[in-house]
Rosetta silent file (secondary structure, phi, psi, omega in degrees, C-alpha in Angstrom):
SEQUENCE: MGVSPSAFYHWLSNRASPKKDVALDIKATEIFNYHRKTLGYRRLTNELRKEGFDVGYYKTWRLMSRLGLQARYPKRFKVNHWMEYCRQH
SCORE:     score description
SCORE:     0.000 S_00000001
   1 L     0.000  -32.707  176.343   49.341    8.214    1.831 S_00000001
   2 L    86.881   13.492 -179.841   48.628    7.010    5.367 S_00000001
   3 L  -122.581  134.250  179.352   45.888    4.496    4.485 S_00000001
   4 L   -70.289  150.922 -179.892   46.248    0.756    4.824 S_00000001
   5 H   -58.524  -37.991 -179.126   45.735   -1.294    1.649 S_00000001
   6 H   -66.318  -38.327  178.002   42.798   -3.179    3.169 S_00000001
   7 H   -66.521  -38.852  178.997   41.041    0.089    4.076 S_00000001
   8 H   -63.302  -47.223 -178.528   41.636    1.430    0.570 S_00000001
   9 H   -70.069  -30.546  174.392   40.188   -1.642   -1.130 S_00000001
  10 H   -64.513  -45.021  177.394   37.257   -1.687    1.290 S_00000001
  11 H   -62.548  -41.026 -178.476   36.518    1.948    0.382 S_00000001
  12 H   -63.609  -37.970 -177.940   36.934    1.143   -3.308 S_00000001
  13 H   -78.115  -19.997 -176.258   34.395   -1.699   -3.180 S_00000001
  14 L   -97.460    4.853  179.510   31.785    0.327   -1.254 S_00000001
  15 L   -67.900  143.562 -179.556   31.525    3.308   -3.579 S_00000001
  16 L   -72.214  140.597  178.499   28.028    3.934   -4.885 S_00000001
  17 L   -79.544  132.428  177.563   27.436    3.084   -8.494 S_00000001
  18 H   -60.257  -31.615  179.231   26.389    6.058  -10.657 S_00000001
  19 H   -65.722  -40.085  178.154   23.897    3.793  -12.450 S_00000001
  20 H   -65.166  -40.516 -179.851   22.179    2.961   -9.157 S_00000001
  21 H   -64.850  -40.668  179.402   22.035    6.641   -8.237 S_00000001
  22 H   -65.809  -43.365  178.872   20.491    7.577  -11.580 S_00000001
  23 H   -63.349  -39.217  178.661   17.923    4.788  -11.294 S_00000001
  24 H   -66.421  -42.254  178.184   17.126    5.896   -7.736 S_00000001
  25 H   -60.250  -46.312 -178.233   16.769    9.537   -8.829 S_00000001
  26 H   -64.634  -46.471 -177.712   14.402    8.620  -11.653 S_00000001
  27 H   -67.054  -39.633  179.339   12.291    6.279   -9.522 S_00000001
  28 H   -63.801  -43.067  178.733   12.101    8.731   -6.602 S_00000001
  29 H   -65.339  -39.982  179.436   10.953   11.536   -8.908 S_00000001
  30 H   -63.229  -46.661  179.351    8.441    9.218  -10.565 S_00000001
  31 H   -64.929  -42.910 -179.255    6.952    8.101   -7.221 S_00000001
  32 H   -60.173  -44.725  179.707    6.933   11.675   -5.891 S_00000001
  33 H   -71.771  -33.589  178.602    5.028   12.952   -8.936 S_00000001
  34 H   -62.110  -37.019  179.789    2.652    9.961   -8.932 S_00000001
  35 L   -89.373   22.119  176.729    1.582   10.876   -5.404 S_00000001
  36 L    55.564   37.943  174.138    0.972   14.488   -6.492 S_00000001
  37 L    60.361   32.024 -179.120    4.030   15.807   -4.647 S_00000001
  38 L  -104.937   -0.761 -177.481    2.564   15.089   -1.222 S_00000001
  39 L   -85.935  134.343  169.890    5.197   12.642    0.034 S_00000001
  40 L   -89.615 -175.024 -175.303    7.744   13.669    2.618 S_00000001
  41 H   -68.177  -30.149 -179.507   11.056   11.893    3.040 S_00000001
  42 H   -69.643  -48.921 -178.989    9.654    9.234    5.389 S_00000001
  43 H   -69.039  -34.643  176.718    6.807    8.127    3.138 S_00000001
  44 H   -65.816  -37.788  176.621    9.033    8.360    0.047 S_00000001
  45 H   -60.223  -45.425  179.639   11.569    6.117    1.804 S_00000001
  46 H   -63.045  -40.271  178.807    8.868    3.518    2.456 S_00000001
  47 H   -66.348  -40.307  178.473    7.713    3.648   -1.172 S_00000001
  48 H   -66.269  -36.530  176.991   11.294    3.258   -2.446 S_00000001
  49 H   -65.141  -37.673  176.676   11.804    0.284   -0.132 S_00000001
  50 H   -62.807  -30.764  179.714    8.661   -1.332   -1.570 S_00000001
  51 L   -82.396   -3.988  175.498   10.231   -0.914   -5.019 S_00000001
  52 L   100.915    6.857  177.956   13.351   -2.780   -3.855 S_00000001
  53 L   -86.564  139.792  178.872   15.770    0.084   -3.182 S_00000001
  54 L   -95.916   88.420 -177.882   17.938   -0.139   -0.075 S_00000001
  55 L  -130.468  154.735  175.247   17.649    3.415    1.261 S_00000001
  56 L  -110.465  177.323 -178.544   17.332    5.038    4.647 S_00000001
  57 H   -63.115  -43.344 -176.509   15.558    8.170    5.765 S_00000001
  58 H   -66.975  -38.749  178.723   18.666   10.354    5.665 S_00000001
  59 H   -64.915  -40.451  178.156   19.625    9.223    2.160 S_00000001
  60 H   -66.156  -38.946  178.028   16.101    9.962    0.945 S_00000001
  61 H   -61.377  -44.787  177.738   16.205   13.362    2.646 S_00000001
  62 H   -65.035  -39.574  179.119   19.485   14.213    0.855 S_00000001
  63 H   -61.689  -46.804  179.262   18.069   12.892   -2.416 S_00000001
  64 H   -63.574  -38.609  179.241   14.965   15.072   -2.134 S_00000001
  65 H   -65.617  -43.300 -179.087   17.106   18.069   -1.250 S_00000001
  66 H   -66.643  -38.614 -178.106   19.435   17.480   -4.220 S_00000001
  67 H   -85.747   -7.821  179.864   16.568   16.986   -6.685 S_00000001
  68 L    75.836   27.611  178.739   14.575   19.905   -5.304 S_00000001
  69 L   -87.701  120.372 -179.509   11.608   17.757   -4.297 S_00000001
  70 L  -130.299  127.076 -175.763    9.561   19.483   -1.627 S_00000001
  71 L   -69.361  143.090  173.146    6.307   18.070   -0.284 S_00000001
  72 L   -94.927  137.350  179.129    3.113   20.068   -0.508 S_00000001
  73 L  -108.247  143.679 -179.645    1.019   20.091    2.614 S_00000001
  74 L   -65.331  144.128  178.973   -2.766   20.439    2.581 S_00000001
  75 L   -75.172  151.385  179.460   -4.107   23.832    3.525 S_00000001
  76 L   -71.845  138.450  178.620   -6.040   24.209    6.742 S_00000001
  77 L   -75.659  126.035  179.075   -9.807   24.294    6.357 S_00000001
  78 L  -103.930  129.790  179.130  -11.149   27.677    7.332 S_00000001
  79 L   -76.414  130.486  179.121  -14.699   27.916    8.597 S_00000001
  80 L  -100.141  100.608 -177.820  -16.686   30.530    6.762 S_00000001
  81 H   -68.922  -25.490  179.452  -19.047   32.013    9.336 S_00000001
  82 H   -63.510  -38.879  179.268  -20.664   34.205    6.704 S_00000001
  83 H   -66.105  -37.336  177.091  -22.050   31.131    4.928 S_00000001
  84 H   -64.276  -39.800  178.582  -23.609   29.895    8.179 S_00000001
  85 H   -63.605  -40.838  179.896  -25.267   33.281    8.651 S_00000001
  86 H   -66.289  -36.938 -179.888  -26.671   33.154    5.109 S_00000001
  87 H   -66.784  -33.424 -178.179  -28.115   29.668    5.658 S_00000001
  88 H   -74.103  -26.847 -175.293  -29.973   30.805    8.771 S_00000001
  89 L  -111.230    0.000    0.000  -31.646   33.774    7.069 S_00000001
């Protein structure tokens, strides 16, 4: 196989638990929806850390990509010059 026994057992002990992943998926979706889908991966990472999950930015980015979570950004305010003209006259 070409892998030392110690490396194999180290890899075996570090595999992610499916239960943790499911709990993380549920909590991330819950937090994302609670904040009206406005969180990006950085702010979602901070919220997950507050909840006790040990995640980094890249893991949160992959999680959002896998779950199809995409942040909504506020639209730019457009000045309506017509309304200003109406107020003057």
